[in-house]
Each structure stands twice: as C-alpha cells, then as structure tokens.
N, C-alpha and C positions, 0 to 999 in steps of 0.2 A: 419379579419384574417390578419397577417401581410404579407410584401412581401416577406420577407426572412424567413426561418426555420432553427431552429438548431437540426441538428439530434445527439442524444446521444443514443449511445449502448454500449454494452460491451460482451465480451466472457470469458469464465473462465474453465479451466481444474485442477483437483485436483491432488494433490501430489499422485503417486501411492500407492496404499494400504490405502488411508484416504478417508472417508465419508462426509468430511465437510472441506472447505477452511480456509486455514490463512489468505487469501486475502479477502479485504470488499470493494465492489463499492457502492456508495450512489448516487443519483440524484434526484432532485427537482426542480420543477418552482415554483416561485411566481405568483399566478394567476393575481395580479394586476400589478406589475412592470414587469412582464416576465423575472424576473433575474433568472438566472440558476446556481445551484451549483451542482458541481460534485467532489467527494472527493473518492479517493484511498488510502487503507491504507494495510501495509503489517505485520503482526504481526509476532514476533520474533520465529521461529520455524515453526511448521505444527501442523495439528490437531485442538482438541477444543480448548486449551488454547490460542494458535494463532490467533483463529477466536474472541474469546473474546477480546482479546486485541485489535486485529485489528478493532473490532466492536466498543468499547468503543472510539477508538480515531477518527474513521470516525465519528460517531454518534456526537462527541463533535466539530469536525470541521464544520461539517454540520450544527449545531445549531447557532454556533458562527458566521459562514460565513453570516446568514440571519440577523444577528444582524446590529445595526448602527455603531458598532465598525470596525476600520479599519482591513483589513485582516492581517496585520503584526503584529498586536496587538495581533489577535485571534491566530496566529501560535506562538506567544513568550508565550501566557497562557498554548496553548496546549504542548510546549515543557516545561514548568516548572511543568507541571501537571504529564505527563508522567513518570514512575518510570523507572530507569536504573538497569538492568541485575547485579547482583553482581558479576558472573560468568565471562561475557564478557566485561562488563562496557560499553554497549551500550545500546541505548532505546529499548524497549520492542515491537514498531513498528514504522513503518515509515508512512508518509503520502505527497500526493499531492492534491492540493484544487485548483480548477479551478472556478472562478467566473465569468459569461458571463453575458453581459448586453446588450439587442439590443439598437441602435441608430436610428435616423430617416433618415440617409442616406444609408440605406441598408447595413451596417456595424454592427459589434458587438466590444464591447470592454473586454477584456479578462484581468483579474486580475489572476497572478498565482503564488502560493505557493510550493516549493518544499523542501522535507526534506529527505534524503537519500534513496529515490528511483530513479530508472534511469531518465535521463533528459526526459522530454516531448519533442516531437517531433511537429514542426509547419511546416504544407505544406501550400504552395499557388498553386494550382492545382498538378501537380507532382513536384514542386521544392521545396525543402527544404528552410527554412527559418532560420537563427541563431536567437535566442531568447536572447536578451542582458538583463541579470539579474544583480541585488544588492545582494550582499552577505552579510547577517546580522550573525554575530559571537555571539553566546550565549555560557558562560561557565555553567556547571551544575556540581552541587557537586556528586562526584561518577564517573561521566564520565570519559576516560581515554584521550579524547580529547577535543578540544573546538567543539560544533555542529555549522554547518552551516545552515542557511536558505535560500533559494533563491526566489527573489522577482522580478517579473517582471510585466510589464502592456504595452499592445499594441493592435493593432486593428485588424480585420479579416473581410474580404471582401467574397463576395459569391465564391465559390471554395476552401475556406480556412479549412484547418483540424487541431485540434489538436490530438495528439494519446499519451497516457500516458499508461503506463504498470510497471508491478513489476518485479523483477531480476530474474524470473522464465523465462522471455523471453529471457534477455541478455545472462543469464547464460546455457540457454538450450545447449544440445551436449557437455558440458566441461566435457572432458576427454573420449569421445565416438565419435562421429562423428567429432567433432572440439576439437582442444586441449585446448583453451581458451574460448571456449563457441561461442556463436553466435556473441554476443557483439553488442554495437550500431550502429556501420559502417554497420555490417551486415544486421542489422533489416531496417536501412534507406534504403540501397539499394533495399531490397525485397519490401519494401513499394512504392518505386520511381518505379520500375518496373511494380506493380501492378496498380498503378494510369495512368502510359503511356499507359497501355494495356485496361485500364476501367477507365476512370476519373470520371465518376457519379456513381460509386460504393457507395451503401449504409454503413453507420458506421457499420450496424450489420455485413453485409459479410466481409467487410476488417477486423473487429476485429477476426472474426471467422476464417479467413485466416490466420492471424498472430499467434494465439495459436495453429491452426491446425499444422503449420510448426514448431512451438517450440517444440510442443508435439512429431513430427515426429523426429526432431534433438535428442530428449532424447530416440529414440527407441521404442516410444509409450508408455512410462511409466515415466511419469513425475518426474523428482527428486525433483522439488519444484513445489508449486502452482504458476501455470501460468493464470495472468489475463491481459488482455488489452481492453482498454476503447477509444473509438473514438468519437470525437465533430465534426462536420460536417455542415458547413455553406453553404445553397444551397437555390435555389428557390422552393418554397414547391411543393410536390407532392400532388394530390387532390385526393380523393375518394368520391363518392355520394350513398350513402346506402339508398336504397328506400323499405320500408316494410309496409304492409297495404292498403287497398284499401282506397280512398280519403271518406269523409264523407257523401257528396252526388256525383252522377254519374256527375252533372254539373262540380265539379271541377277536373274531369280525364283529361280535356284539359290543365288545368293548370300544372299539374303533367307532363304531356308530354313537355310541353314547357320548362319547368324547365328542365328536363333531356334533352332536345336537346340543350340547350343554356348551359350546364355544360362542362368546359373543365377539363376533367380529366377520372377516369375509376370509371365506374359504376356496382353496386351489387343491383340486385333485390332478394329480401327475401319473400318470401309467393307464394303460388301457386296462389291465386286469384289475387294478386298484378302484377304475372308475365303473367296471362291472359289479365289483363287491357293494362299493357305496351305492350304485343305483338300486341294487337288491333291498339295501338295509334300510333306504328311504322309499322304497316303493316307488320307483319313477324311472323313466329311460333317458338313455344318452343319444343326444341327436347331434349329428355333426354340424358344424358351423361353417359352410363353405365361403363366409363373406371375409372369415380369418385364414388366409393362407397364402405361402410362399413356396417357393421350388426347394428351401431349404430344410423347411420343417413339415410335419403333417398338420393339418389344419386344427383347430381347438373345435372342442364340443360344447353342446348346452346341456345343464341339467339342473331341475328345479331345484332350488335352495343352495346351489353351487356357483361361485361367482366366476370360476373359470375351470374349466376340463381339459388337460393337454395328453399327449402322447407322453411317453415317460424319460429315459436316459437320454435321447438325442436332443430334445427340448429341454432338459434341466442343465445338459452340459453346455448348449448355447446361451443358456441364461447367465450360466456361472463364468462365461467369456465375455458376455456382455457386461456384467457388473465390474469382473476384475479391469476391464478395460476402460470402464468409466463411457460407455458409449452411449452417445445423446440419443434419447428416444425417436428424436426427429430425423435421425439418420438410418432408420430403421424400418423395414418394409412393415405393415400392418399384419403381422402375424401371432401365432402363438406366442412365440420368444417377448416380442413388443408388448403384448398385454401382459404377460406374465410380468417384466420387468417393470411397467407401470405401476402395478399392484403391490409389487414391492416396495417402490419408490415410495409411495403413498401410506407406506406403513411406518410404525415406529418399533412395535414388537412383533418378531415372525417366530411363530412356533412350527417345529418339524415334527410329524409322527411319521417313522420310516418303518415300513414292516421289514421283516428279516427273514422272509421265506425266499429261497433262492430262487431265480427265473433262469433256467437252464439256458435259456436263449443268450443270456449274456455270457456264455461260458464259451459261446463258439469264436474261436480264434480269428476266424473271417471277420468277424465286426470290427468298425474302425476302433483305433484306439482311444481317441476322444471321448467314445461313449461310456468307457470306464466302468467303474461299480459303483454303485447307487451310493454307498456311503460316503465315496470320495468324493463324489461329484457333490452331494449335498454339504460336505465340508467346506468345499471351495465356495459355493454359493454364501454359507453363514460368513466365512472368514471375510470376503467382499463385503457384506451388507456391513459387519462390524467394523472394517477398517476402513472401507471407503466411504461410508455413508452413515455411520456411527447409529447403526441401528441396533438393537437388542433383539437378541435370538436365543431360544430354548431349543433342545434335541429331545426327542424320547423315541426309543426302539420299542417295537411291538411283535 
C-alpha cells in the first residue's frame, strides 16, 4: 500500500422541487498506475434534461482523460462536441477535470482543466494557494463569445486539498440572505475557518459542510443544484477487519499477533471470531444495547477493538449499503451504520478472513443474502474500491 492516500468524496443537494440533479460528479482510479480522474459537470438548467447533458459531458471527459491523449486536447474535443443553446448561445454544460497522479516522493501531480465552472480552490493545510493557469481560447460557431478553457499543472503534498464546486455554491443566498450571493471569496473564508479548526477533516465531511452552508443561505430550498467535491492528499487512515475463525486453532496466535501489530482501527465481525479475539486479548465481549435496530443484531464492546459485530448478516447489509452508496444519515444507529462510518473514514482497509467452515452457514433454510463469507467480503472490497476509491488488501488465515 502507498504511503500517501488521495481521499476523494463529494456531497450534493438537488434544486428545490427536483428529484434528480443537473450536476454530475464522477471519480475513478486506474488500478495499475493509481491515476485518479475526477470530473464535475453542470448541465444547463435543472432536472432530467440537465442531468442527461451533464452525464454525457462528464462521461466523455472521464473516458478521454484515461486515454493517452493530452488533457488539453481532450478538452478541445469535448468543447467541439458540446452543442450550443440556441436561445442563450452558451454550452449546454460546463465541466472541470482533475487528473491526479501519485509520485514516488509522497507528492501528487495534478493536471486541471476548467470550463465555465467556478474556479477550483487549492489549499495547503489552511492556506489558499493561487493556481496559475494558461487560458486557451476557442471559437465555436453559434456561441456569442469566445470560449475559454483554463489549463494548469501543479504538485500537491500531504495536507493539500482541491475543492471544486458548481455555481449553485457560489450563487447561493443571492437575492435572499446575500445580495450578490455567497461568491468565491465567501467560500474561501468559510473553508479557511473550517481547516483552521479541524486540519484533518475528511473530504466527505468538508464537502458536506460546504453544501449544507450553501443550502442554508438559500433558506434550505436550493435555488440551483449544489455540488461540492473535495480531493485531499493525506497520510492513509487504516482499518483492519477480522472475520471468521482461522482454519486451525494453532493459527489463533498468529491472528492475535497480526492484530496487536496493526496500526489503525480494528473491527471484529462474527461471534465465534469475537470469542477467539477476546481470549487472545484476555478481555470480555459486552453487548452494546445503545446500538440496535430490528434489522441486525446489536454491536458489542471489547477493549482494544473499535467495533465488534455479528458476522454474515451484518457484513451482507454493510456490502449492500456500500454498493448502493446509502447515506449514513438515512441509516438507523445500528451496527451496520457504525461499520460503514468506520470504513468511509478509512483509506486502506485490510481484511483477514478465517477459512474454518461454519456449519451453520451451510443450512439451506438460511436466507440467500447471508451467502458465503468470501463472497460477501468480495462485495465489500469491490464497493470500497469502485464507489469510494479505497485501497484494500485481503488475506486468508
């Protein structure tokens, strides 16, 4: 695993009265080169039409960014492909593309393309850094003005952040709480204050605070789609998940040693596994009745362990929540929610999966969704990697 982690997440609020967003954010990682591409597009107007236009633009930009073609040339192709609105004489969608590539010296190189979205903000810890960009002018038939693409290349070290957002953020509050809207300067001041108070805030939490503030300025009835994405370069936060008893009892001591030496948060999933770990750590497992819902058994407490849960049922529901990108705010305060919260706040997730067969899980009367431990762990890993760009490692014992 890498010594730095690129934490990417976003938050979004739909325009009041709309059931779909006209803003689209995409993120992907190349598993070989570890290149990360983030694309934010804002479709003209709102609702379904805007969503379709933003999706077309974002997906085109995303695929071209992973090609060998230079990012500037990709942007020109996108611009020449985008239609122009007959009434307003402007493009049907805007876009911002961030191409991020890790270096060997614990830094990352960023290539940034911006077209008609608010300017991307670059922070080093709590200080805002000016982005020096080259402006590329394009003339398109039907447009009432020359189009400008901003292109820039720079490095970010640990503690660096990129914050991109649509104009639903900068224009929030316009004509209501603020005559001219929140504007770029107001957003910068707000973020600076947050980073000074909480220098290690995650991308997920920071993006949420920004969109929540913009929505508040609009009187909690957003006048436009509000989207904010944050890219944060940091030292990785690690979590170890242990599930299933080892194949033989002789390997229990090996499991205990691995857990003692792990530098990060620890989750134990499964009643039998929890009893083994309690014996190895010479402690007790106590049920936590404050963490309960009718859908899953309650979590438990154990000294030295951050979370103890039941096994297959809980893991299966965790996999489903990650696959569906279920908001933690829409989940009851139970073992699944606490499990998901720990995973979302982690960057590197290691799994140690015991291979001893539990006869109870061979019973055909058990629901299909419980499945087999390896299958469910595979689903959790895939969801973490594809939906949240986490790095995972799997080991059988």
